[in-house]
DSSP file (Angstrom, degrees, kcal/mol; ACC not computed):
  #  RESIDUE AA STRUCTURE BP1 BP2  ACC     N-H-->O    O-->H-N    N-H-->O    O-->H-N    TCO  KAPPA ALPHA  PHI   PSI    X-CA   Y-CA   Z-CA
    1    1 A M              0   0    0      0, 0.0    36,-0.0     0, 0.0     2,-0.0   0.000 360.0 360.0 360.0 131.8    5.0   26.0  -55.5
    2    2 A S     >  -     0   0    0      1,-0.1     4,-2.7     4,-0.0     5,-0.2  -0.304 360.0-113.6 -71.4 162.2    2.1   28.3  -54.5
    3    3 A A  H  > S+     0   0    0      1,-0.2     4,-2.4     2,-0.2     5,-0.2   0.874 117.9  54.4 -64.3 -37.7    2.8   31.0  -51.9
    4    4 A E  H  > S+     0   0    0      2,-0.2     4,-1.9     1,-0.2    -1,-0.2   0.912 111.3  42.7 -64.3 -44.6    0.4   29.2  -49.5
    5    5 A V  H  > S+     0   0    0      2,-0.2     4,-2.5     1,-0.2     5,-0.2   0.920 113.6  52.5 -67.8 -44.3    2.3   26.0  -49.7
    6    6 A A  H  X S+     0   0    0     -4,-2.7     4,-2.6     1,-0.2    -2,-0.2   0.897 109.9  49.2 -58.0 -41.5    5.7   27.8  -49.6
    7    7 A A  H  X S+     0   0    0     -4,-2.4     4,-1.5     2,-0.2    -1,-0.2   0.899 109.6  52.2 -65.3 -41.6    4.5   29.6  -46.4
    8    8 A Y  H  < S+     0   0    0     -4,-1.9     3,-0.3     1,-0.2     4,-0.3   0.942 114.6  41.4 -58.0 -49.9    3.4   26.3  -44.8
    9    9 A I  H >< S+     0   0    0     -4,-2.5     3,-1.6     1,-0.2    -2,-0.2   0.894 110.5  57.1 -69.8 -40.6    6.7   24.6  -45.4
   10   10 A A  H 3< S+     0   0    0     -4,-2.6    -1,-0.2     1,-0.3    -2,-0.2   0.787 100.6  59.4 -59.7 -29.5    8.8   27.7  -44.4
   11   11 A A  T 3< S+     0   0    0     -4,-1.5    -1,-0.3    -3,-0.3    -2,-0.2   0.548  87.9  98.2 -77.7  -7.7    7.1   27.7  -41.0
   12   12 A L  S <  S-     0   0    0     -3,-1.6    -3,-0.0    -4,-0.3     6,-0.0  -0.413  86.2 -97.0 -80.9 155.6    8.3   24.2  -40.2
   13   13 A L     >  -     0   0    0     -2,-0.1     4,-3.2     1,-0.1     3,-0.5  -0.381  47.3-100.9 -62.2 150.4   11.3   23.4  -38.1
   14   14 A P  H  > S+     0   0    0      0, 0.0     4,-2.8     0, 0.0     5,-0.2   0.849 120.4  45.8 -46.7 -50.2   14.4   22.7  -40.2
   15   15 A A  H  > S+     0   0    0      1,-0.2     4,-2.0     2,-0.2     5,-0.1   0.898 117.6  44.7 -64.2 -38.1   14.3   18.9  -40.0
   16   16 A F  H  > S+     0   0    0     -3,-0.5     4,-2.6     2,-0.2    -1,-0.2   0.875 112.0  53.0 -71.1 -38.2   10.6   18.8  -40.7
   17   17 A R  H  X S+     0   0    0     -4,-3.2     4,-2.6     2,-0.2     5,-0.2   0.941 110.3  47.5 -61.8 -46.7   11.0   21.4  -43.5
   18   18 A D  H  X S+     0   0    0     -4,-2.8     4,-2.3    -5,-0.3    -2,-0.2   0.928 113.7  47.6 -61.3 -44.1   13.7   19.2  -45.2
   19   19 A A  H  X S+     0   0    0     -4,-2.0     4,-2.4    -5,-0.2    -1,-0.2   0.891 112.7  49.0 -67.0 -37.5   11.5   16.1  -44.8
   20   20 A A  H  X S+     0   0    0     -4,-2.6     4,-2.8     2,-0.2    -1,-0.2   0.900 111.4  49.2 -67.0 -40.9    8.5   17.9  -46.2
   21   21 A L  H  X S+     0   0    0     -4,-2.6     4,-2.3     2,-0.2    -2,-0.2   0.895 111.5  49.2 -67.0 -39.2   10.4   19.3  -49.2
   22   22 A T  H  X S+     0   0    0     -4,-2.3     4,-2.1    -5,-0.2    -2,-0.2   0.943 113.8  45.7 -63.7 -47.9   11.8   15.8  -50.0
   23   23 A L  H  X S+     0   0    0     -4,-2.4     4,-2.6     1,-0.2     5,-0.2   0.909 111.2  53.0 -61.4 -42.9    8.3   14.3  -49.8
   24   24 A R  H  X S+     0   0    0     -4,-2.8     4,-3.0     1,-0.2    -1,-0.2   0.928 109.2  49.6 -58.1 -46.1    6.9   17.1  -51.9
   25   25 A A  H  X S+     0   0    0     -4,-2.3     4,-2.0     1,-0.2    -1,-0.2   0.879 110.5  49.7 -62.1 -41.0    9.5   16.5  -54.5
   26   26 A E  H  X S+     0   0    0     -4,-2.1     4,-1.4     2,-0.2    -1,-0.2   0.925 113.6  45.3 -64.6 -44.1    8.8   12.8  -54.6
   27   27 A I  H  X S+     0   0    0     -4,-2.6     4,-1.8     1,-0.2     3,-0.4   0.940 111.3  52.5 -64.6 -45.8    5.0   13.4  -54.9
   28   28 A A  H  < S+     0   0    0     -4,-3.0    -1,-0.2     1,-0.3    -2,-0.2   0.867 107.2  52.9 -60.5 -36.0    5.5   16.0  -57.6
   29   29 A A  H  < S+     0   0    0     -4,-2.0    -1,-0.3     1,-0.2    -2,-0.2   0.846 112.8  44.3 -67.2 -32.8    7.7   13.6  -59.6
   30   30 A L  H  < S+     0   0    0     -4,-1.4    -2,-0.2    -3,-0.4    -1,-0.2   0.718 124.2  34.9 -81.9 -21.5    4.9   11.0  -59.5
   31   31 A L    ><  +     0   0    0     -4,-1.8     3,-1.8    -5,-0.1    -1,-0.2  -0.428  69.7 156.6-128.5  57.9    2.2   13.5  -60.3
   32   32 A P  T 3  S+     0   0    0      0, 0.0    -1,-0.1     0, 0.0    -2,-0.1   0.742  75.9  44.3 -64.6 -23.2    3.8   15.9  -62.7
   33   33 A D  T 3  S+     0   0    0     -3,-0.1     2,-0.1     2,-0.1    -5,-0.0   0.405  93.8 104.2 -99.8   4.9    0.5   17.1  -64.3
   34   34 A H  S <  S-     0   0    0     -3,-1.8     2,-0.5    -6,-0.2    13,-0.2  -0.358  74.4-110.3 -85.2 166.3   -1.4   17.5  -61.0
   35   35 A I  E     -A   46   0A   0     11,-2.7    11,-2.5    -2,-0.1     2,-0.3  -0.844  22.2-138.1-104.7 123.9   -2.1   20.8  -59.3
   36   36 A E  E     +A   45   0A   0     -2,-0.5     2,-0.3     9,-0.2     9,-0.2  -0.623  42.7 139.5 -80.0 136.7   -0.4   21.6  -56.1
   37   37 A C  E     -A   44   0A   0      7,-2.6     7,-2.3    -2,-0.3     2,-0.4  -0.916  52.2 -93.6-157.8-179.1   -2.7   23.2  -53.5
   38   38 A M  E     +A   43   0A   0     -2,-0.3     2,-0.3     5,-0.2   -33,-0.0  -0.932  41.2 168.4-108.1 137.1   -3.8   23.4  -49.9
   39   39 A S  E >   +A   42   0A   0      3,-2.8     3,-1.3    -2,-0.4    -2,-0.0  -0.974  68.8   1.5-149.1 134.2   -6.6   21.2  -48.8
   40   40 A Y  T 3  S-     0   0    0     -2,-0.3    -1,-0.1     1,-0.2    17,-0.0   0.868 130.5 -60.7  52.8  39.0   -7.7   20.5  -45.2
   41   41 A A  T 3  S+     0   0    0      1,-0.2    -1,-0.2    18,-0.0    -3,-0.0   0.733 119.6  99.6  61.7  28.3   -4.9   22.9  -44.1
   42   42 A M  E <  S-A   39   0A   0     -3,-1.3    -3,-2.8    17,-0.1    -1,-0.2  -0.992  77.7-106.8-138.7 149.8   -2.2   20.7  -45.6
   43   43 A P  E     +A   38   0A   0      0, 0.0    15,-2.5     0, 0.0     2,-0.3  -0.385  54.7 139.1 -67.5 151.7   -0.3   20.9  -48.9
   44   44 A G  E     -AB  37  57A   0     -7,-2.3    -7,-2.6    13,-0.3     2,-0.4  -0.969  45.3-100.2-172.1-173.6   -1.2   18.4  -51.5
   45   45 A F  E     -AB  36  56A   0     11,-2.8    10,-2.8    -2,-0.3    11,-1.5  -0.990  25.4-166.3-131.3 134.8   -1.9   17.5  -55.1
   46   46 A R  E     -AB  35  54A   0    -11,-2.5   -11,-2.7    -2,-0.4     8,-0.3  -0.853  34.2 -91.9-117.7 157.7   -5.2   17.2  -56.9
   47   47 A A        -     0   0    0      6,-3.0     5,-0.2    -2,-0.3   -13,-0.1  -0.271  53.6 -95.7 -62.5 151.4   -6.0   15.8  -60.3
   48   48 A P  S    S+     0   0    0      0, 0.0     5,-0.2     0, 0.0     3,-0.1  -0.259  83.5  58.1 -67.3 157.6   -5.9   18.3  -63.2
   49   49 A G  S >  S-     0   0    0      1,-0.1     3,-1.7     3,-0.1   -14,-0.1  -0.164  96.6 -75.4 103.9 160.4   -9.1   19.9  -64.3
   50   50 A K  T 3  S+     0   0    0      1,-0.3    -1,-0.1    -2,-0.1    -3,-0.0   0.856 132.9  39.2 -61.3 -35.0  -11.8   22.0  -62.7
   51   51 A A  T 3  S+     0   0    0     -3,-0.1    -1,-0.3     2,-0.0     2,-0.1   0.052  83.6 151.1-102.7  24.1  -13.3   19.1  -60.9
   52   52 A G    <   -     0   0    0     -3,-1.7     2,-0.2    -5,-0.2    -3,-0.1  -0.360  39.0-136.8 -61.7 127.8   -9.9   17.4  -60.0
   53   53 A K        -     0   0    0     -5,-0.2    -6,-3.0    -2,-0.1     2,-0.2  -0.500  26.4 -94.6 -85.4 153.7  -10.1   15.4  -56.8
   54   54 A M  E     -B   46   0A   0     -8,-0.3    -8,-0.3     1,-0.2     3,-0.1  -0.475  37.6-178.1 -67.2 133.0   -7.4   15.5  -54.2
   55   55 A V  E     -     0   0A   0    -10,-2.8     2,-0.3     1,-0.4    -9,-0.2   0.850  61.9 -13.4 -96.3 -52.5   -5.0   12.6  -54.7
   56   56 A V  E     -B   45   0A   0    -11,-1.5   -11,-2.8    14,-0.1    -1,-0.4  -0.998  54.1-173.3-154.2 149.5   -2.6   13.1  -51.7
   57   57 A G  E     -BC  44  68A   0     11,-3.0    11,-3.3    -2,-0.3     2,-0.3  -0.883   8.8-154.2-134.7 169.4   -1.7   15.6  -49.1
   58   58 A Y  E     - C   0  67A   0    -15,-2.5     2,-0.3    -2,-0.3     9,-0.2  -0.988  10.1-175.9-144.1 153.7    1.0   15.8  -46.4
   59   59 A A  E     - C   0  66A   0      7,-1.9     7,-2.6    -2,-0.3     2,-0.4  -0.983  17.9-136.5-148.9 157.5    1.3   17.5  -43.1
   60   60 A A  E     + C   0  65A   0     -2,-0.3     5,-0.2     5,-0.2     2,-0.2  -0.940  23.1 177.4-116.2 139.8    3.8   18.2  -40.3
   61   61 A F        -     0   0    0      3,-3.1   -45,-0.0    -2,-0.4     5,-0.0  -0.588  49.3 -78.8-126.0-171.4    3.0   18.0  -36.6
   62   62 A K  S    S+     0   0    0     -2,-0.2     3,-0.1     1,-0.2    -2,-0.0   0.885 124.4  12.7 -63.5 -40.9    4.9   18.4  -33.4
   63   63 A H  S    S+     0   0    0      1,-0.1     2,-0.3    30,-0.0    -1,-0.2   0.477 128.7  13.2-117.8  -5.6    6.5   14.9  -33.4
   64   64 A H        -     0   0    0     29,-0.1    -3,-3.1    30,-0.1     2,-0.3  -0.958  59.2-124.7-158.5 172.8    5.9   13.5  -36.9
   65   65 A L  E     -CD  60  92A   0     27,-3.4    27,-2.6    -2,-0.3     2,-0.3  -0.849  25.7-150.8-120.8 163.6    4.8   14.1  -40.5
   66   66 A G  E     -CD  59  91A   0     -7,-2.6    -7,-1.9    -2,-0.3     2,-0.5  -0.983  13.1-147.4-138.2 149.0    2.0   12.3  -42.3
   67   67 A L  E     -CD  58  90A   0     23,-2.4    23,-1.9    -2,-0.3    -9,-0.2  -0.974  22.8-169.8-111.4 127.4    1.1   11.3  -45.9
   68   68 A Y  E     -C   57   0A   0    -11,-3.3   -11,-3.0    -2,-0.5    21,-0.2  -0.961  19.7-163.1-126.9 115.7   -2.6   11.3  -46.5
   69   69 A P        -     0   0    0      0, 0.0    20,-0.1     0, 0.0    -1,-0.1   0.161  44.7-117.0 -83.5  21.1   -4.3    9.9  -49.6
   70   70 A H  S    S+     0   0    0     18,-0.3     2,-0.3     1,-0.1   -16,-0.1   0.843  87.1  89.9  48.2  40.0   -7.6   11.8  -48.9
   71   71 A S    >>  -     0   0    0     17,-0.3     3,-0.5    16,-0.1     4,-0.5  -0.922  68.4-145.6-161.1 136.3   -9.4    8.5  -48.6
   72   72 A G  T 34 S+     0   0    0     -2,-0.3    17,-0.1     1,-0.2    -2,-0.1   0.499  97.0  58.7 -80.6  -3.3  -10.1    6.2  -45.6
   73   73 A S  T 34 S+     0   0    0      2,-0.1     4,-0.4    15,-0.1    -1,-0.2   0.531  90.9  66.6-105.2  -7.2   -9.9    3.1  -47.7
   74   74 A I  T X4 S+     0   0    0     -3,-0.5     3,-1.3    13,-0.2     4,-0.4   0.967  96.4  47.6 -81.0 -55.9   -6.3    3.3  -49.1
   75   75 A I  G >< S+     0   0    0     -4,-0.5     3,-1.7    12,-0.4     5,-0.2   0.883 106.0  58.2 -59.8 -42.7   -4.0    3.0  -46.0
   76   76 A P  G 3  S+     0   0    0      0, 0.0    -1,-0.3     0, 0.0    -2,-0.1   0.767 105.5  51.4 -59.7 -22.7   -5.8   -0.1  -44.6
   77   77 A Q  G <  S+     0   0    0     -3,-1.3     2,-0.4    -4,-0.4    -2,-0.2   0.452 101.1  74.6 -92.6  -0.4   -5.2   -2.1  -47.8
   78   78 A I  S <  S-     0   0    0     -3,-1.7     2,-1.1    -4,-0.4    24,-0.0  -0.927  80.2-126.9-117.1 135.2   -1.4   -1.3  -47.9
   79   79 A N        +     0   0    0     -2,-0.4    -2,-0.0     1,-0.2    -4,-0.0  -0.680  35.1 168.7 -78.9 105.0    1.3   -2.9  -45.7
   80   80 A C    >   +     0   0    0     -2,-1.1     3,-2.4    -5,-0.2    -1,-0.2   0.281  24.8 176.7-100.1   9.7    3.0    0.3  -44.4
   81   81 A A  T 3   +     0   0    0      1,-0.3     3,-0.1    -3,-0.0    -2,-0.0  -0.303  58.3  26.3 -58.6 138.9    5.1   -1.5  -41.7
   82   82 A P  T 3  S+     0   0    0      0, 0.0    -1,-0.3     0, 0.0     2,-0.1  -0.933 108.3  85.2 -97.4  14.9    7.1   -0.5  -39.8
   83   83 A F  S <  S-     0   0    0     -3,-2.4     2,-0.1     1,-0.1    -3,-0.1  -0.471  81.2-110.8 -81.6 149.2    5.4    2.9  -39.9
   84   84 A K        -     0   0    0      7,-0.4     7,-2.8    -2,-0.1     2,-0.3  -0.467  40.1-167.2 -70.3 147.0    2.5    3.9  -37.7
   85   85 A T  B     -E   90   0A   0      5,-0.2     2,-0.3    -2,-0.1     5,-0.2  -0.930  19.1-165.0-134.0 159.4   -0.8    4.3  -39.6
   86   86 A S        -     0   0    0      3,-2.6     3,-0.3    -2,-0.3   -11,-0.0  -0.740  49.8 -92.1-123.4 178.7   -4.2    5.7  -39.0
   87   87 A R  S    S+     0   0    0     -2,-0.3   -12,-0.4     1,-0.2   -13,-0.2   0.829 126.4  36.3 -61.8 -28.7   -7.2    5.0  -41.2
   88   88 A S  S    S+     0   0    0    -13,-0.1   -17,-0.3     1,-0.1   -18,-0.3   0.560 122.4   5.4-104.9  -8.7   -6.4    8.1  -43.2
   89   89 A G        -     0   0    0     -3,-0.3    -3,-2.6   -21,-0.2     2,-0.4  -0.971  58.6-111.5-163.9 174.8   -2.6    8.3  -43.4
   90   90 A V  E     -DE  67  85A   0    -23,-1.9   -23,-2.4    -2,-0.3     2,-0.3  -0.977  33.6-145.2-121.5 134.6    0.9    6.9  -42.7
   91   91 A L  E     +D   66   0A   0     -7,-2.8    -7,-0.4    -2,-0.4     2,-0.3  -0.722  24.5 159.8-104.5 146.0    3.1    8.7  -40.1
   92   92 A F  E     -D   65   0A   0    -27,-2.6   -27,-3.4    -2,-0.3     6,-0.0  -0.965  28.6-126.2-155.7 170.5    6.9    9.1  -40.1
   93   93 A T  B >   -F   96   0B   0      3,-0.8     3,-1.0    -2,-0.3   -29,-0.1  -0.759  33.1-107.8-116.8 163.7    9.6   11.2  -38.7
   94   94 A P  T 3  S+     0   0    0      0, 0.0    -1,-0.1     0, 0.0   -30,-0.1   0.847 121.4  54.3 -59.1 -31.1   12.4   13.2  -40.4
   95   95 A D  T 3  S+     0   0    0      1,-0.3   -80,-0.0     2,-0.0    -3,-0.0   0.672 117.6  35.5 -73.0 -18.9   14.9   10.5  -39.2
   96   96 A S  B <  S-F   93   0B   0     -3,-1.0    -3,-0.8     3,-0.0    -1,-0.3  -0.610  83.5-174.4-136.9  73.3   12.8    7.7  -40.7
   97   97 A P        -     0   0    0      0, 0.0   -78,-0.0     0, 0.0    -4,-0.0  -0.175  34.9 -92.6 -69.7 160.4   11.3    9.0  -44.0
   98   98 A L        -     0   0    0      1,-0.1    -6,-0.1    -8,-0.1    -8,-0.0  -0.522  44.2-110.1 -70.1 138.3    8.9    7.0  -46.1
   99   99 A P    >>  -     0   0    0      0, 0.0     4,-2.1     0, 0.0     3,-0.7  -0.438  22.3-122.0 -66.4 143.3   10.5    4.9  -48.8
  100  100 A P  H 3> S+     0   0    0      0, 0.0     4,-2.5     0, 0.0     5,-0.2   0.860 112.3  58.6 -54.0 -36.2    9.8    6.2  -52.4
  101  101 A A  H 3> S+     0   0    0      1,-0.2     4,-2.1     2,-0.2     5,-0.1   0.880 106.8  46.8 -63.0 -37.7    8.2    2.7  -53.2
  102  102 A L  H <> S+     0   0    0     -3,-0.7     4,-2.3     2,-0.2    -1,-0.2   0.905 110.7  51.7 -71.4 -41.6    5.7    3.1  -50.4
  103  103 A I  H  X S+     0   0    0     -4,-2.1     4,-2.3     1,-0.2    -2,-0.2   0.919 112.0  47.4 -57.9 -44.6    4.8    6.6  -51.5
  104  104 A E  H  X S+     0   0    0     -4,-2.5     4,-2.9    -5,-0.2     5,-0.2   0.889 109.6  52.8 -65.2 -39.1    4.3    5.5  -55.0
  105  105 A Q  H  X S+     0   0    0     -4,-2.1     4,-2.0     2,-0.2    -2,-0.2   0.908 111.1  47.0 -63.4 -40.7    2.2    2.5  -53.9
  106  106 A I  H  X S+     0   0    0     -4,-2.3     4,-2.0     2,-0.2    -2,-0.2   0.931 114.5  46.0 -65.5 -46.5   -0.1    4.8  -51.9
  107  107 A I  H  X S+     0   0    0     -4,-2.3     4,-2.3     2,-0.2    -2,-0.2   0.916 112.6  49.6 -64.9 -43.1   -0.5    7.3  -54.7
  108  108 A R  H  X S+     0   0    0     -4,-2.9     4,-2.3     1,-0.2    -1,-0.2   0.883 109.7  52.1 -64.5 -37.3   -1.1    4.7  -57.3
  109  109 A A  H  X S+     0   0    0     -4,-2.0     4,-2.0    -5,-0.2    -1,-0.2   0.909 110.5  48.3 -63.2 -40.8   -3.8    3.1  -55.1
  110  110 A R  H  X S+     0   0    0     -4,-2.0     4,-2.3     2,-0.2    -2,-0.2   0.886 110.3  51.5 -66.3 -39.5   -5.5    6.4  -54.7
  111  111 A Q  H  X S+     0   0    0     -4,-2.3     4,-1.7     2,-0.2    -2,-0.2   0.907 109.3  50.0 -65.3 -39.6   -5.4    7.1  -58.4
  112  112 A R  H  X S+     0   0    0     -4,-2.3     4,-0.8     1,-0.2    -2,-0.2   0.913 110.4  50.6 -65.0 -39.1   -7.0    3.7  -59.1
  113  113 A E  H >< S+     0   0    0     -4,-2.0     3,-0.7     1,-0.2    -2,-0.2   0.911 111.2  48.1 -62.6 -41.9   -9.7    4.5  -56.6
  114  114 A L  H 3< S+     0   0    0     -4,-2.3    -1,-0.2     1,-0.2    -2,-0.2   0.798 106.2  58.1 -68.5 -28.6  -10.3    7.8  -58.3
  115  115 A A  H 3< S+     0   0    0     -4,-1.7    -1,-0.2    -5,-0.2    -2,-0.2   0.659  84.8  99.8 -78.2 -15.7  -10.5    6.2  -61.7
  116  116 A K  S << S-     0   0    0     -4,-0.8     3,-0.1    -3,-0.7     2,-0.0  -0.457  86.7-103.1 -69.8 142.0  -13.3    3.9  -60.7
  117  117 A P        -     0   0    0      0, 0.0     2,-0.1     0, 0.0    -1,-0.1  -0.377  43.1-102.0 -61.6 143.2  -16.8    5.0  -61.8
  118  118 A A        -     0   0    0      1,-0.1     2,-0.1    -4,-0.1    -4,-0.0  -0.418  37.0-110.8 -65.7 137.8  -18.8    6.5  -59.0
  119  119 A A              0   0    0      1,-0.1    -1,-0.1    -2,-0.1    -3,-0.0  -0.482 360.0 360.0 -71.2 141.6  -21.5    4.2  -57.5
  120  120 A K              0   0    0     -2,-0.1    -1,-0.1    -3,-0.1    -2,-0.0   0.386 360.0 360.0-111.4 360.0  -25.0    5.3  -58.3
């Protein structure tokens, strides 16, 4: 964990810190060769290599946490019920964490999107 990510997580309230650490561990297990970093003021993971694109990030707010696949097209195509969603992410609370299967579905959808050739 980078010092920047560690500082972000350390600044969270205990319940949010625990939820963020659990989510981070689940993401890291799904993306073992990816690079942990900060992007858009949130911790996340990007694909390996100099030009590696962001795959997923997560953030904590006053009343919830969110998982963000750094794409506006991923969340609308996945059934995230019963969790609240926005175009860019899925929201949850420390008392109601995201199921590992949903986290994996979001990450794999983002990886498939990144693997598509760029439109010219």
